[in-house]
C-alpha positions as CSV (number, residue, x, y, z in Angstrom):
1,X,-10.9,21.4,95.9
2,X,-8.4,18.6,95.5
3,X,-11.1,16.0,96.1
4,X,-13.5,17.6,93.7
5,X,-10.9,17.8,90.9
6,X,-10.0,14.1,91.3
7,X,-13.6,13.0,91.3
8,X,-14.3,15.2,88.3
9,X,-11.3,13.8,86.5
10,X,-12.3,10.2,87.3
11,X,-15.8,10.8,86.0
12,X,-14.5,12.3,82.8
13,X,-12.2,9.4,82.2
14,X,-15.1,7.0,82.9
15,X,-17.4,8.7,80.4
16,X,-14.6,8.9,77.8
17,X,-14.0,5.2,78.2
18,X,-17.7,4.5,77.5
19,X,-17.6,6.7,74.4
20,X,-20.3,9.1,75.6
21,X,-18.4,12.3,75.0
22,X,-16.7,11.4,71.7
23,X,-17.3,13.5,68.6
24,X,-19.6,12.4,65.8
25,X,-16.6,11.7,63.5
26,X,-14.4,10.1,66.1
27,X,-14.8,6.4,66.9
28,X,-13.6,4.6,69.9
29,X,-10.1,3.2,69.5
30,X,-11.4,-0.4,69.8
31,X,-13.8,0.1,66.8
32,X,-11.3,1.8,64.4
33,X,-9.8,-0.4,61.6
34,X,-6.1,-0.9,61.6
35,X,-4.0,1.8,60.0
36,X,-2.7,-0.5,57.3
37,X,-6.3,-1.3,56.1
38,X,-7.1,2.5,55.9
39,X,-4.0,3.0,53.7
40,X,-4.5,0.0,51.4
41,X,-8.1,0.5,50.4
42,X,-7.6,3.4,47.9
43,X,-4.6,1.5,46.4
44,X,-6.7,-1.6,46.0
45,X,-9.4,0.3,44.2
46,X,-6.9,1.9,41.8
47,X,-5.4,-1.5,41.1
48,X,-8.8,-3.0,40.4
49,X,-9.7,-0.2,38.0
50,X,-6.3,-0.5,36.2
51,X,-6.7,-4.2,35.8
52,X,-10.2,-3.8,34.4
53,X,-9.0,-1.3,31.8
54,X,-6.1,-3.5,30.8
55,X,-8.5,-6.5,30.4
56,X,-10.9,-4.5,28.3
57,X,-8.1,-3.3,26.0
58,X,-6.8,-6.8,25.6
59,X,-10.2,-8.0,24.6
60,X,-10.7,-5.2,22.1
61,X,-7.3,-5.8,20.5
62,X,-7.9,-9.6,20.4
63,X,-11.3,-9.0,18.6
64,X,-9.6,-6.7,16.1
65,X,-6.8,-9.2,15.4
66,X,-9.4,-11.9,14.8
67,X,-11.4,-9.7,12.4
68,X,-8.2,-8.8,10.4
69,X,-7.1,-12.5,10.3
70,X,-10.6,-13.6,9.2
71,X,-10.6,-10.9,6.5
72,X,-7.1,-11.9,5.2
73,X,-8.1,-15.6,5.1
74,X,-11.3,-14.7,3.2
75,X,-9.3,-12.8,0.6
76,X,-6.9,-15.7,0.3
77,X,-9.7,-18.2,-0.1
78,X,-11.3,-16.0,-2.8
79,X,-8.1,-15.6,-4.7
80,X,-7.3,-19.3,-4.5
81,X,-10.8,-20.4,-5.5
82,X,-11.6,-17.7,-8.2
83,X,-8.0,-17.2,-9.4
84,X,-8.6,-13.7,-10.7
85,X,-6.8,-12.2,-13.7
86,X,-5.0,-9.0,-13.0
87,X,-5.4,-6.3,-15.7
88,X,-2.2,-5.7,-17.7
89,X,-0.6,-3.7,-20.5
90,X,0.8,-5.1,-23.8
91,X,2.4,-3.7,-26.9
92,X,0.7,-5.4,-29.8
93,X,2.4,-3.4,-32.6
94,X,5.4,-1.3,-33.1
95,X,7.1,0.4,-36.0
96,X,10.1,2.7,-36.5
97,X,8.7,5.3,-38.9
98,X,11.7,7.6,-38.9
99,X,15.3,7.8,-37.9
100,X,17.9,10.5,-38.5
101,X,21.3,10.4,-37.0
102,X,24.1,12.8,-37.9
103,X,27.8,12.9,-37.3
104,X,27.5,15.2,-34.3
105,X,25.6,12.4,-32.5
106,X,22.2,14.0,-32.6
107,X,19.2,11.6,-32.9
108,X,15.8,12.2,-34.4
109,X,13.3,9.3,-34.1
110,X,9.6,8.6,-34.7
111,X,8.0,5.4,-33.5
112,X,4.4,4.2,-33.7
113,X,3.3,2.0,-30.7
114,X,0.1,0.1,-30.3
115,X,-0.5,-0.3,-26.6
116,X,-3.4,-2.3,-25.3
117,X,-4.9,-2.5,-21.8
118,X,-6.3,-6.0,-21.2
119,X,-8.9,-7.0,-18.5
120,X,-9.5,-10.7,-18.3
121,X,-11.8,-10.6,-15.3
122,X,-15.3,-11.9,-16.1
123,X,-17.0,-10.3,-13.1
124,X,-15.5,-6.9,-12.8
125,X,-14.6,-3.9,-14.9
126,X,-11.1,-2.4,-14.3
127,X,-9.8,1.1,-14.0
128,X,-6.3,2.1,-15.1
129,X,-4.6,5.3,-14.0
130,X,-1.2,6.9,-13.6
131,X,0.0,5.2,-16.8
132,X,3.5,6.3,-17.8
133,X,5.8,4.7,-20.3
134,X,9.4,5.8,-21.0
135,X,11.0,5.1,-24.4
136,X,14.8,5.2,-24.4
137,X,17.8,4.4,-26.5
138,X,21.0,3.1,-24.7
139,X,19.7,4.4,-21.3
140,X,18.7,7.9,-22.6
141,X,15.0,8.7,-22.4
142,X,13.8,10.1,-25.7
143,X,10.0,10.2,-25.1
144,X,7.5,9.8,-22.3
145,X,4.0,8.4,-23.0
146,X,1.1,9.1,-20.6
147,X,-2.6,8.6,-20.5
148,X,-5.5,10.0,-18.4
149,X,-7.4,7.4,-16.2
150,X,-9.7,5.1,-18.2
151,X,-11.8,2.1,-17.7
152,X,-11.6,-1.4,-19.3
153,X,-14.8,-3.5,-19.5
154,X,-14.8,-7.0,-18.1
155,X,-13.3,-9.6,-20.4
156,X,-12.4,-6.7,-22.7
157,X,-9.5,-4.5,-23.9
158,X,-8.9,-0.9,-24.8
159,X,-6.3,0.0,-27.5
160,X,-4.1,3.1,-27.0
161,X,-2.2,4.4,-30.0
162,X,0.9,6.4,-29.4
163,X,3.2,8.2,-31.8
164,X,6.5,8.9,-30.0
165,X,8.6,11.7,-31.6
166,X,11.9,12.9,-30.4
167,X,14.2,15.5,-32.1
168,X,17.6,16.9,-31.4
169,X,18.5,14.3,-28.8
170,X,22.3,14.5,-28.2
171,X,23.8,11.1,-27.5
172,X,26.9,10.6,-25.4
173,X,30.0,8.7,-26.5
174,X,28.6,5.3,-25.6
175,X,25.3,6.1,-27.2
176,X,27.0,7.2,-30.4
177,X,28.9,4.0,-30.5
178,X,25.8,2.0,-29.9
179,X,23.9,3.8,-32.7
180,X,26.7,3.4,-35.2
181,X,26.9,-0.3,-34.4
182,X,23.1,-0.7,-34.7
183,X,23.0,1.0,-38.1
184,X,25.9,-1.1,-39.3
185,X,24.0,-4.3,-38.3
186,X,20.7,-3.1,-39.7
187,X,18.8,-3.5,-36.4
188,X,18.2,-0.5,-34.1
189,X,17.3,-1.3,-30.4
190,X,15.1,0.7,-28.2
191,X,13.7,0.0,-24.7
192,X,10.4,0.8,-23.1
193,X,9.6,0.7,-19.4
194,X,6.8,2.0,-17.2
195,X,3.9,1.2,-15.0
196,X,0.2,1.8,-14.4
197,X,-2.1,1.5,-11.4
198,X,-5.0,-0.9,-11.9
199,X,-8.1,-1.3,-9.8
200,X,-10.7,-4.0,-10.0
201,X,-12.8,-6.3,-7.8
202,X,-12.0,-9.9,-7.1
203,X,-15.1,-12.0,-7.7
204,X,-16.9,-8.7,-8.2
205,X,-16.8,-8.1,-4.4
206,X,-13.4,-7.4,-3.0
207,X,-11.6,-4.3,-4.4
208,X,-8.0,-4.7,-5.3
209,X,-5.3,-2.1,-6.2
210,X,-2.3,-3.4,-8.2
211,X,0.7,-1.8,-10.0
212,X,1.3,-3.5,-13.3
213,X,4.9,-2.9,-14.6
214,X,6.1,-3.2,-18.1
215,X,9.7,-3.4,-19.3
216,X,10.7,-4.6,-22.8
217,X,13.3,-4.3,-25.5
218,X,12.1,-3.2,-28.9
219,X,14.2,-3.9,-32.0
220,X,13.6,-2.7,-35.5
221,X,15.0,-3.6,-38.9
222,X,16.4,-0.5,-40.5
223,X,15.7,1.0,-43.0
224,X,12.3,-0.7,-43.4
225,X,11.4,-0.1,-39.7
226,X,9.5,-3.3,-38.9
227,X,9.7,-4.8,-35.4
228,X,11.8,-7.9,-34.8
229,X,10.2,-10.7,-32.7
230,X,7.8,-8.3,-30.9
231,X,6.8,-9.7,-27.5
232,X,6.0,-7.1,-24.8
233,X,3.6,-7.4,-21.9
234,X,3.2,-6.7,-18.2
235,X,1.1,-9.8,-17.7
236,X,2.1,-12.0,-14.7
237,X,3.8,-15.2,-15.7
238,X,1.3,-17.4,-13.8
239,X,-1.9,-18.0,-15.8
240,X,-5.2,-18.0,-14.1
241,X,-8.9,-17.7,-14.9
242,X,-11.7,-15.7,-13.2
C-alpha cells in the first residue's frame, strides 16, 4: 500500500507538471503573464479612452474658438469698410405752449416736441422699439413719452409728434427757487432724456442691435415759448457713411 501510494503520487505530480490534468481555464504557471501586467491592462485601456475624449474635446473647442474669431473679424472688417450709420433720434422742433406756476409751487406745463427717427443706412431698413423719453424740470419728471415699435426706411426718416402735458406737479423747495429764477430771467429750462432700441443690418447682411440714447437740455423764452439754440440728437459723434 505504501509503494502504491508513492507511485501514484509520483505519476500525478508528473502529469500535473506536463499540464495534462489542468482545467480548461487554468494555464500552466510558466505560461501565465506576470501579475503586474494583469492589473495594468484595464487601467491602460481607461487611460487611453480618457485621453481620446480629452483630445476630441480640445479639437471641438479649438474649432469653435476659430469660428467665433473669424466671425468677429468679419464683422470688424465689414464695419471698417462699410462704416455703417447707426439709426438715431433727434428733436427738430420744440415749443413751450403753456406754463402756469402758482405761489404754492404747483406747475402746469404744455410742450410740443417734434421728434424724428433717422436711418442713414443705404442698404437696410431699421426697426426702432422700446422708445421712452422723460421730460423733467429741475430733476422732477413731469411727462413720459413713449411709442410702439415702428420701422424707418433706408436713407429715410420718420417724424413723431408729441404734446407733453403735465398738471398739478408740486415742486420742492429747490424746484420752486429754480422756477422763480427762470421766470425772472425770461428763460425756462427743461431736460429730456431717454433711449430706444434700434435694429438694422450692416451692409444689408449682418444684423445689429443697438441702444441709442438721448439726453438734452431744452430752454424756452417765456412768455413767447420759442426754443433757445435747439440742438438735441442721439447721433454718435463720429460721422460715417454706409
